[in-house]
C-alpha positions in Angstrom: 0.0 0.2 0.0 1.2 3.2 -0.8 2.0 6.1 1.9 0.5 9.6 2.0 2.5 11.9 4.4 0.8 15.8 4.8 -0.6 18.3 7.4 -3.9 18.9 8.7 -5.2 21.5 11.3 -2.3 23.4 12.6 -1.2 20.7 14.7 -0.8 17.6 13.3 1.3 15.2 10.5 -1.1 12.6 9.0 0.3 9.5 7.7 -2.1 7.2 5.5 -0.8 3.6 3.9 1.5 1.4 5.4 1.9 4.2 8.4 -1.2 4.9 9.8 -1.7 7.7 12.4 -1.1 11.2 13.6 1.7 13.2 15.4 0.6 16.4 17.2 3.0 18.9 16.9 2.6 22.8 18.6 4.5 25.5 17.5 6.4 24.2 14.4 5.3 28.1 12.1 7.7 28.9 9.5 10.2 30.4 12.0 10.8 27.3 14.3 12.3 24.2 13.4 9.5 21.1 12.2 8.6 17.6 12.6 11.7 15.8 11.3 10.0 12.4 9.8 12.5 9.2 9.3 11.4 6.6 7.0 12.4 3.1 6.4 13.4 3.2 3.0 15.8 6.0 4.0 13.6 9.0 3.4 14.3 12.3 5.3 11.6 15.1 5.9 10.5 18.0 7.6 6.9 18.8 8.1 6.0 22.2 9.4 2.9 24.6 9.7 2.9 28.2 8.2 4.9 28.0 5.0 5.8 31.6 3.4 3.7 33.1 6.5 0.6 30.8 5.6 -1.9 28.4 7.0 -0.7 26.0 4.8 1.7 22.9 5.9 5.4 22.6 4.1 7.5 19.9 3.8 11.1 19.7 2.9 12.4 16.5 1.7 16.3 16.4 2.7 16.7 12.3 1.2 14.9 10.8 -0.9 14.7 7.4 -0.3 14.0 4.1 -2.2 10.3 4.1 -1.8 10.1 8.1 -2.7 7.5 8.4 -5.6 6.8 12.5 -5.5 5.8 15.6 -3.3 3.0 17.4 -4.6 3.5 21.5 -3.4 0.6 23.7 -1.9 0.6 27.2 -1.7 -3.2 27.8 -1.1 -4.8 28.2 2.3 -7.9 27.1 1.1 -6.7 23.9 -0.8 -8.0 20.3 0.5 -5.7 19.4 2.3 -3.7 22.9 2.5 -0.2 20.9 2.9 2.2 19.8 0.6 1.9 15.9 0.3 4.7 13.1 0.2 3.9 9.8 -1.9 5.5 6.9 -1.2 5.8 3.6 -3.2 4.6 0.3 -1.1 6.6 -1.6 1.5 7.5 1.2 4.1 8.6 -0.8 7.1 8.5 1.9 10.0 9.0 5.5 10.4 10.2 7.7 13.1 8.9 11.5 13.8 10.8 13.7 16.2 9.2 16.6 17.8 10.9 19.6 19.2 9.3 22.6 20.9 12.4 23.9 22.2 14.4 24.7 19.2 17.2 23.3 17.6 20.3 22.5 19.8 23.9 24.3 18.3 
C-alpha cells in the first residue's frame, strides 16, 4: 500500500497507508523547526505549519529514499489538503517522527 504524508489542522502530521496515524506538533510555524520524519527506506523529511507565512503545511525533503514517489506542493490556504503531500511506494516498514518545541541544539 502506498503511504501519504501531509499536515492538517494547525497541529497534526498525518500518515496514511503502510504507516497509519498522526503526530501532534505544536509550535512548528515557519520560523521554528518542524517535525523530523525518518522512514525505513531512507527518506528524510521536515514537516511544518506556516509555509510562507500562510496557513499551509510545508514539507522539505532532505533525502529521497528508495520508495520515495513524489511530492505535490501547495501554496493555497483554501486547498484540500492545505499542505504539501509526499507519496511513497508500497513497502514502508516503519517511521519515526521527532518533535521539538524548544528549538534546535547548536
